[in-house]
C-alpha positions as CSV (number, residue, x, y, z in Angstrom):
1,M,19.1,9.1,-39.8
2,S,15.4,8.9,-40.6
3,P,12.7,8.3,-38.0
4,Q,12.1,4.9,-39.5
5,T,15.7,3.8,-39.0
6,G,15.6,5.0,-35.4
7,T,12.6,2.9,-34.8
8,W,14.2,-0.2,-36.3
9,I,17.3,0.4,-34.2
10,G,15.2,0.6,-31.1
11,Y,13.5,-2.7,-32.0
12,A,16.9,-4.4,-32.6
13,I,18.3,-3.2,-29.3
14,T,15.2,-4.2,-27.4
15,A,15.3,-7.7,-29.0
16,A,18.9,-8.1,-28.2
17,V,18.4,-7.1,-24.5
18,I,15.4,-9.4,-24.2
19,A,17.3,-12.3,-25.8
20,V,20.3,-11.9,-23.5
21,V,18.0,-11.7,-20.4
22,L,16.0,-14.7,-21.5
23,L,19.1,-16.8,-22.2
24,L,20.6,-16.0,-18.8
25,R,17.2,-16.7,-17.1
26,L,16.8,-20.0,-18.9
27,R,20.3,-21.1,-17.9
28,N,19.5,-20.4,-14.3
29,M,16.1,-22.2,-14.5
30,R,17.7,-25.6,-14.5
31,R,18.5,-25.4,-10.8
32,A,16.2,-25.2,-7.9
33,R,16.3,-22.1,-5.7
34,R,15.3,-21.8,-2.1
35,L,11.7,-20.5,-1.6
36,R,11.2,-18.4,1.5
37,L,7.5,-18.1,2.3
38,G,8.1,-15.1,4.5
39,T,9.5,-13.0,1.7
40,L,7.0,-13.7,-1.1
41,W,5.1,-10.5,-0.4
42,I,8.0,-8.2,-1.0
43,V,8.0,-8.0,-4.8
44,P,4.2,-7.6,-5.1
45,A,4.4,-4.8,-2.5
46,I,7.0,-3.0,-4.5
47,V,5.0,-3.3,-7.7
48,L,1.9,-2.1,-5.8
49,A,3.7,0.9,-4.5
50,L,5.0,1.7,-8.0
51,T,1.5,1.3,-9.5
52,I,-0.1,3.5,-6.8
53,A,2.6,6.2,-7.4
54,T,2.1,6.1,-11.1
55,L,-1.7,6.3,-10.9
56,W,-1.5,9.0,-8.2
57,N,0.7,11.1,-10.6
58,L,-1.7,10.9,-13.5
59,P,-5.0,9.5,-12.2
60,P,-7.3,7.6,-14.6
61,H,-10.8,8.8,-15.3
62,G,-14.0,7.4,-16.7
63,L,-13.8,4.1,-18.4
64,Q,-10.1,3.9,-17.7
65,F,-10.9,2.5,-14.3
66,L,-12.8,-0.4,-15.9
67,W,-9.9,-1.1,-18.2
68,L,-7.5,-1.1,-15.3
69,A,-9.7,-3.6,-13.4
70,V,-9.8,-5.8,-16.5
71,A,-6.0,-5.7,-16.8
72,L,-5.6,-6.5,-13.1
73,V,-7.9,-9.5,-13.3
74,A,-6.4,-10.7,-16.6
75,G,-2.9,-10.4,-15.0
76,A,-4.1,-12.3,-11.9
77,A,-5.6,-15.1,-14.0
78,L,-2.4,-15.5,-16.0
79,G,-0.3,-15.1,-12.8
80,W,-2.3,-17.9,-11.0
81,R,-1.6,-20.2,-14.0
82,R,2.0,-19.1,-14.0
83,G,2.3,-19.9,-10.3
84,M,0.9,-23.4,-11.0
85,L,3.7,-24.0,-13.5
86,M,6.4,-23.4,-10.9
87,R,7.8,-26.6,-9.5
88,I,7.8,-26.6,-5.7
89,T,9.6,-29.3,-3.7
90,I,9.9,-30.0,0.0
91,D,12.9,-31.9,1.4
92,P,11.2,-34.5,3.6
93,E,13.9,-34.4,6.3
94,T,14.8,-30.7,6.6
95,H,11.5,-29.3,5.3
96,R,13.4,-26.9,3.1
97,I,11.2,-25.5,0.3
98,D,12.7,-25.2,-3.2
99,Q,11.2,-23.8,-6.4
100,Q,12.1,-24.2,-10.0
101,A,10.6,-22.1,-12.7
102,S,9.1,-23.7,-15.7
103,P,10.1,-22.7,-19.2
104,A,6.4,-22.2,-19.9
105,A,6.4,-19.6,-17.1
106,M,9.1,-17.7,-19.0
107,L,6.8,-17.5,-22.1
108,F,4.4,-15.4,-20.0
109,I,7.1,-13.0,-19.2
110,L,8.3,-12.9,-22.9
111,L,4.7,-12.2,-24.0
112,I,4.4,-9.3,-21.6
113,L,7.8,-7.9,-22.7
114,V,6.9,-8.1,-26.4
115,L,3.4,-6.6,-25.8
116,R,4.9,-3.7,-23.8
117,Q,7.6,-2.9,-26.3
118,G,5.1,-3.1,-29.2
119,L,2.8,-0.7,-27.5
120,R,5.7,1.5,-26.5
121,Y,6.8,2.0,-30.1
122,E,3.4,1.8,-31.9
123,G,0.9,2.9,-29.2
124,S,1.0,6.5,-30.1
125,A,0.7,5.7,-33.9
126,L,-2.4,3.7,-33.1
127,G,-3.9,6.6,-31.3
128,M,-3.4,5.1,-27.8
129,D,-2.5,7.3,-24.8
130,V,1.0,6.0,-23.9
131,A,0.6,7.0,-20.3
132,F,-2.6,5.0,-20.0
133,V,-1.0,2.0,-21.8
134,T,1.7,2.1,-19.1
135,D,-1.0,2.2,-16.4
136,L,-2.6,-0.9,-18.0
137,L,0.6,-2.8,-18.2
138,L,1.4,-1.9,-14.5
139,A,-2.0,-3.2,-13.4
140,F,-1.5,-6.3,-15.5
141,A,2.0,-6.8,-14.0
142,L,0.6,-6.3,-10.4
143,G,-2.1,-8.9,-10.9
144,L,0.4,-11.3,-12.5
145,I,3.1,-11.0,-9.8
146,A,0.7,-11.0,-6.9
147,A,-1.3,-14.0,-8.1
148,T,1.8,-15.9,-8.9
149,R,3.2,-15.4,-5.5
150,A,-0.1,-16.1,-3.8
151,E,-0.5,-19.4,-5.6
152,M,3.0,-20.4,-4.8
153,F,2.5,-19.5,-1.1
154,I,-0.7,-21.4,-0.8
155,R,0.7,-24.5,-2.5
156,A,4.0,-24.4,-0.6
157,R,2.3,-24.1,2.7
158,R,0.0,-27.1,1.9
159,L,3.0,-29.2,0.7
160,L,5.0,-28.2,3.9
161,A,2.0,-29.2,6.1
162,M,1.8,-32.6,4.3
163,A,5.6,-33.1,4.7
164,R,5.4,-32.3,8.4
165,A,2.5,-34.7,8.9
166,G,4.6,-37.4,7.2
167,A,2.2,-37.9,4.3
């Protein structure tokens, strides 16, 4: 098997896995899920710990810090927008908070997956440091996830306060 064939097999396997995950995710998006405000911090904390561990193992240097900051801010900007796309509802009687993801929010995740896989396979061919590309994507993911959860938390708290006030 030539290296070129191996690359295409990797692309095909990646595309198949992404397609299956997206189909399962889109199927589950039709129903609302309970949103627990007290647990929104857990996933960003895990991603933060993973990012710190990765950066600790191979610390960035020079302008890489600037690029990491740019990736973090870009992720946060898209994450805030993604959080706004999430539908949040409050039951007026029980004050139960539910969320429903938007199909547009899934496009953000798909874009990140495609970008990550493209850089994974072609990054070294383009002269990019694959470890640093991973660091950039982790910083981007941290910003995306943290901002999404922060926006959802702020909006859900405001909606809950309005529901409790009877507005």
